[in-house]
MIDOSE-1310 file (N, C-alpha, C; in nm, 2 decimals, decimal comma, always signed):
residues 123
xxxx	+8,08/+14,04/+9,14/+8,22/+14,06/+9,14/+8,26/+14,13/+9,02; +8,33/+14,25/+9,03/+8,37/+14,33/+8,92/+8,49/+14,26/+8,84; +8,51/+14,30/+8,72/+8,62/+14,24/+8,64/+8,75/+14,26/+8,70; +8,78/+14,38/+8,76/+8,91/+14,40/+8,82/+8,93/+14,32/+8,94
xxxx	+8,83/+14,29/+9,02/+8,84/+14,21/+9,14/+8,87/+14,06/+9,09; +8,80/+14,02/+8,99/+8,82/+13,89/+8,94/+8,96/+13,87/+8,88; +9,01/+13,98/+8,82/+9,15/+13,97/+8,75/+9,26/+13,98/+8,86; +9,24/+14,08/+8,95/+9,35/+14,11/+9,04/+9,32/+14,07/+9,19
xxxx	+9,20/+14,02/+9,21/+9,17/+13,97/+9,35/+9,13/+14,09/+9,44; +9,11/+14,21/+9,39/+9,06/+14,31/+9,48/+8,98/+14,41/+9,40; +8,90/+14,49/+9,46/+8,82/+14,59/+9,40/+8,91/+14,71/+9,37; +8,87/+14,78/+9,26/+8,95/+14,91/+9,24/+8,90/+15,01/+9,34
xxxx	+8,99/+15,10/+9,37/+8,95/+15,21/+9,47/+8,87/+15,31/+9,40; +8,77/+15,36/+9,47/+8,69/+15,47/+9,42/+8,78/+15,60/+9,42; +8,76/+15,68/+9,31/+8,83/+15,81/+9,31/+8,78/+15,90/+9,42; +8,87/+15,96/+9,49/+8,83/+16,05/+9,60/+8,76/+16,17/+9,54
xxxx	+8,65/+16,21/+9,60/+8,58/+16,33/+9,56/+8,63/+16,45/+9,65; +8,65/+16,57/+9,59/+8,69/+16,68/+9,67/+8,58/+16,71/+9,78; +8,63/+16,75/+9,90/+8,54/+16,77/+10,00/+8,53/+16,92/+10,03; +8,59/+17,00/+9,95/+8,58/+17,15/+9,96/+8,46/+17,20/+9,87
xxxx	+8,38/+17,28/+9,93/+8,27/+17,34/+9,86/+8,32/+17,47/+9,80; +8,38/+17,47/+9,69/+8,44/+17,59/+9,63/+8,33/+17,70/+9,59; +8,36/+17,82/+9,62/+8,28/+17,94/+9,57/+8,36/+18,00/+9,46; +8,31/+18,00/+9,34/+8,38/+18,06/+9,23/+8,40/+18,21/+9,25
xxxx	+8,53/+18,26/+9,23/+8,56/+18,40/+9,24/+8,57/+18,45/+9,10; +8,47/+18,53/+9,06/+8,46/+18,57/+8,92/+8,44/+18,72/+8,90; +8,44/+18,79/+9,01/+8,41/+18,93/+9,00/+8,49/+19,00/+9,11; +8,56/+19,11/+9,08/+8,65/+19,17/+9,18/+8,56/+19,23/+9,29
xxxx	+8,43/+19,26/+9,27/+8,35/+19,30/+9,38/+8,34/+19,20/+9,49; +8,36/+19,08/+9,46/+8,36/+18,97/+9,56/+8,47/+18,99/+9,67; +8,57/+19,06/+9,63/+8,68/+19,09/+9,73/+8,63/+19,17/+9,84; +8,54/+19,26/+9,82/+8,48/+19,34/+9,92/+8,40/+19,25/+10,01
xxxx	+8,32/+19,16/+9,96/+8,24/+19,07/+10,04/+8,33/+18,98/+10,12; +8,44/+18,94/+10,06/+8,54/+18,85/+10,14/+8,59/+18,93/+10,26; +8,62/+19,05/+10,24/+8,68/+19,13/+10,35/+8,57/+19,15/+10,46; +8,45/+19,18/+10,42/+8,34/+19,20/+10,52/+8,31/+19,07/+10,59
xxxx	+8,30/+18,96/+10,51/+8,27/+18,83/+10,57/+8,38/+18,78/+10,66; +8,50/+18,83/+10,64/+8,62/+18,78/+10,72/+8,61/+18,83/+10,87; +8,51/+18,92/+10,90/+8,50/+18,96/+11,04/+8,43/+18,86/+11,12; +8,36/+18,76/+11,06/+8,29/+18,66/+11,13/+8,34/+18,52/+11,10
xxxx	+8,41/+18,50/+10,99/+8,45/+18,37/+10,94/+8,58/+18,38/+10,86; +8,67/+18,29/+10,87/+8,78/+18,29/+10,78/+8,74/+18,28/+10,64; +8,81/+18,35/+10,55/+8,79/+18,35/+10,40/+8,92/+18,31/+10,34; +8,91/+18,22/+10,24/+9,04/+18,17/+10,18/+9,02/+18,17/+10,02
xxxx	+9,12/+18,22/+9,95/+9,12/+18,22/+9,81/+9,23/+18,13/+9,76; +9,19/+18,03/+9,68/+9,28/+17,94/+9,61/+9,30/+17,99/+9,47; +9,42/+18,04/+9,43/+9,44/+18,08/+9,30/+9,51/+17,97/+9,22; +9,44/+17,93/+9,11/+9,48/+17,81/+9,04/+9,49/+17,84/+8,89
xxxx	+9,60/+17,79/+8,83/+9,62/+17,79/+8,68/+9,59/+17,65/+8,63; +9,49/+17,65/+8,55/+9,44/+17,52/+8,49/+9,54/+17,46/+8,39; +9,64/+17,53/+8,35/+9,74/+17,48/+8,26/+9,87/+17,43/+8,33; +9,87/+17,45/+8,46/+10,00/+17,42/+8,53/+9,98/+17,29/+8,61
xxxx	+10,07/+17,19/+8,58/+10,07/+17,06/+8,65/+10,09/+17,07/+8,80; +10,18/+17,16/+8,84/+10,20/+17,18/+8,98/+10,08/+17,23/+9,05; +10,02/+17,33/+8,99/+9,89/+17,39/+9,04/+9,78/+17,28/+9,05; +9,77/+17,20/+8,95/+9,67/+17,09/+8,96/+9,70/+16,99/+9,07
xxxx	+9,82/+16,96/+9,08/+9,86/+16,86/+9,19/+9,84/+16,92/+9,33; +9,88/+17,04/+9,35/+9,85/+17,10/+9,48/+9,71/+17,12/+9,51; +9,63/+17,15/+9,41/+9,48/+17,16/+9,42/+9,42/+17,03/+9,47; +9,46/+16,92/+9,40/+9,42/+16,79/+9,44/+9,45/+16,75/+9,58
xxxx	+9,58/+16,78/+9,62/+9,62/+16,75/+9,76/+9,54/+16,84/+9,86; +9,52/+16,96/+9,82/+9,45/+17,06/+9,91/+9,30/+17,01/+9,93; +9,24/+16,96/+9,82/+9,10/+16,92/+9,83/+9,09/+16,79/+9,91; +9,19/+16,72/+9,94/+9,18/+16,60/+10,02/+9,19/+16,63/+10,17
xxxx	+9,22/+16,76/+10,20/+9,23/+16,80/+10,34/+9,09/+16,81/+10,40; +9,08/+16,80/+10,53/+8,95/+16,81/+10,59/+8,89/+16,95/+10,57; +8,77/+16,95/+10,52/+8,69/+17,07/+10,50/+8,64/+17,12/+10,64; +8,62/+17,25/+10,65/+8,57/+17,30/+10,78/+8,46/+17,40/+10,75
xxxx	+8,37/+17,41/+10,83/+8,26/+17,50/+10,82/+8,30/+17,64/+10,86; +8,42/+17,65/+10,92/+8,48/+17,77/+10,97/+8,55/+17,86/+10,86; +8,55/+17,81/+10,74/+8,62/+17,88/+10,63/+8,53/+17,87/+10,50; +8,52/+17,99/+10,44/+8,46/+17,99/+10,30/+8,58/+17,99/+10,21
xxxx	+8,58/+17,89/+10,12/+8,68/+17,87/+10,02/+8,64/+17,92/+9,88; +8,72/+18,01/+9,83/+8,70/+18,07/+9,70/+8,80/+18,01/+9,60; +8,75/+17,99/+9,48/+8,84/+17,93/+9,38/+8,85/+18,04/+9,27; +8,98/+18,07/+9,24/+9,01/+18,17/+9,13/+9,08/+18,11/+9,02
xxxx	+9,01/+18,10/+8,90/+9,07/+18,04/+8,78/+9,15/+18,16/+8,72; +9,28/+18,14/+8,73/+9,37/+18,25/+8,68/+9,37/+18,28/+8,53; +9,34/+18,18/+8,46/+9,34/+18,20/+8,31/+9,22/+18,28/+8,27; +9,11/+18,27/+8,34/+8,99/+18,34/+8,31/+8,98/+18,48/+8,38
xxxx	+9,04/+18,48/+8,50/+9,02/+18,60/+8,59/+9,16/+18,65/+8,64; +9,26/+18,67/+8,56/+9,39/+18,71/+8,60/+9,38/+18,85/+8,66; +9,29/+18,94/+8,61/+9,28/+19,07/+8,67/+9,24/+19,07/+8,81; +9,16/+18,97/+8,86/+9,13/+18,97/+9,00/+9,25/+18,93/+9,08
xxxx	+9,34/+18,85/+9,03/+9,46/+18,82/+9,10/+9,55/+18,94/+9,11; +9,55/+19,01/+9,00/+9,63/+19,14/+9,00/+9,58/+19,24/+9,10; +9,45/+19,24/+9,12/+9,39/+19,33/+9,22/+9,42/+19,29/+9,36; +9,42/+19,15/+9,38/+9,46/+19,10/+9,51/+9,60/+19,14/+9,55
xxxx	+9,69/+19,13/+9,45/+9,83/+19,17/+9,47/+9,84/+19,32/+9,50; +9,78/+19,40/+9,43/+9,79/+19,55/+9,45/+9,72/+19,59/+9,58; +9,60/+19,53/+9,61/+9,53/+19,57/+9,73/+9,59/+19,52/+9,86; +9,65/+19,40/+9,86/+9,69/+19,34/+9,98/+9,84/+19,32/+9,99
xxxx	+9,91/+19,37/+9,88/+10,06/+19,36/+9,89/+10,11/+19,22/+9,88; +10,05/+19,13/+9,81/+10,09/+19,00/+9,80/+10,13/+18,97/+9,66; +10,26/+18,93/+9,63/+10,31/+18,90/+9,50/+10,22/+18,79/+9,44; +10,18/+18,81/+9,31/+10,10/+18,70/+9,24/+10,19/+18,58/+9,22
xxxx	+10,13/+18,46/+9,26/+10,19/+18,33/+9,23/+10,08/+18,24/+9,20; +10,12/+18,12/+9,15/+10,03/+18,02/+9,12/+10,09/+17,88/+9,13; +10,03/+17,79/+9,20/+9,91/+17,81/+9,28/+9,94/+17,90/+9,41; +9,83/+17,95/+9,46/+9,85/+18,04/+9,58/+9,73/+18,03/+9,67
xxxx	+9,75/+18,03/+9,80/+9,63/+18,04/+9,89/+9,65/+18,16/+9,98; +9,54/+18,24/+9,98/+9,54/+18,36/+10,06/+9,43/+18,36/+10,16; +9,46/+18,37/+10,29/+9,36/+18,36/+10,40/+9,33/+18,49/+10,46; +9,21/+18,53/+10,48/+9,16/+18,65/+10,54/+9,09/+18,63/+10,67
xxxx	+9,11/+18,72/+10,76/+9,03/+18,73/+10,89/+9,04/+18,87/+10,94; +8,92/+18,91/+10,99/+8,91/+19,05/+11,04/+8,96/+19,16/+10,95; +8,92/+19,14/+10,82/+8,95/+19,25/+10,72/+9,09/+19,25/+10,66; +9,17/+19,15/+10,70/+9,31/+19,15/+10,64/+9,36/+19,01/+10,61
xxxx	+9,47/+19,01/+10,55/+9,54/+18,88/+10,52/+9,61/+18,83/+10,64; +9,58/+18,71/+10,68/+9,65/+18,65/+10,80/+9,74/+18,54/+10,77; +9,74/+18,49/+10,65/+9,83/+18,38/+10,60/+9,82/+18,37/+10,45; +9,93/+18,33/+10,39/+9,93/+18,30/+10,25/+10,05/+18,21/+10,22
xxxx	+10,04/+18,14/+10,11/+10,15/+18,05/+10,07/+10,13/+18,01/+9,92; +10,24/+17,97/+9,86/+10,23/+17,93/+9,72/+10,29/+17,79/+9,70; +10,26/+17,74/+9,59/+10,31/+17,61/+9,55/+10,29/+17,50/+9,66; +10,38/+17,42/+9,69/+10,36/+17,32/+9,79/+10,35/+17,37/+9,94
xxxx	+10,39/+17,50/+9,96/+10,38/+17,56/+10,09/+10,23/+17,58/+10,13; +10,14/+17,57/+10,03/+10,00/+17,58/+10,06/+9,96/+17,48/+10,16; +10,01/+17,36/+10,15/+9,97/+17,26/+10,24/+10,00/+17,28/+10,39; +10,09/+17,38/+10,42/+10,13/+17,41/+10,55/+10,07/+17,54/+10,60
xxx	+9,99/+17,60/+10,52/+9,92/+17,73/+10,57/+9,82/+17,69/+10,68; +9,83/+17,76/+10,79/+9,74/+17,73/+10,90/+9,62/+17,83/+10,89; +9,51/+17,77/+10,90/+9,38/+17,84/+10,91/+9,32/+17,83/+11,05
């Protein structure tokens, strides 16, 4: 019996582990790969600012969603790779926001959302 169970009569809950297998997006050349791969499988980019509380909260909520093998999930650390976010904005006509989810299929953007709207983006 653990100390918390003996003190409070129940075991502490285990911290949920993210179920998304993130692919780090660290090079703008990966955007070409994402477009090519989107012809056979959905591709999604999650743009995240590690200094933003809202971004961190949305990321945690998003990670609790059911993962699917039908989507490759890319993680873009905006503090380290802001230039990639800028390229996404100019290439695909999507205003930069954080946090933001951008979904690609068949060579183009099929959905995107920012802040808490990320949770309602349909893939």
